[in-house]
C-alpha angles and dihedrals in degrees: 000000000000124000117224119215090253091060098049120102097215129047126198108225099186130017131002122294122198120227089251092055092049090048090051095051091044091053091050094049093048091048090051091048092050096047117109115241117244117268110271115250117253105253099176127111122276093209134041119269092226132066127243103228094202089065096053120091115259098240130049123182115245091241092051118128090220094069 
């Protein structure tokens, strides 16, 4: 069974590649394609976006930045 250039997966644009070199690059590309991506980093908040009013002090000064 001979493979015509139209049926091959890789094409050498410049130079001459041996069948062993094509097999090596094919193995590397297939291994990279089959690798699982790294787990995405957790980008959520660690704290709630709202305040618990029972944990705040009862009095805030009128010039307070927390108002």
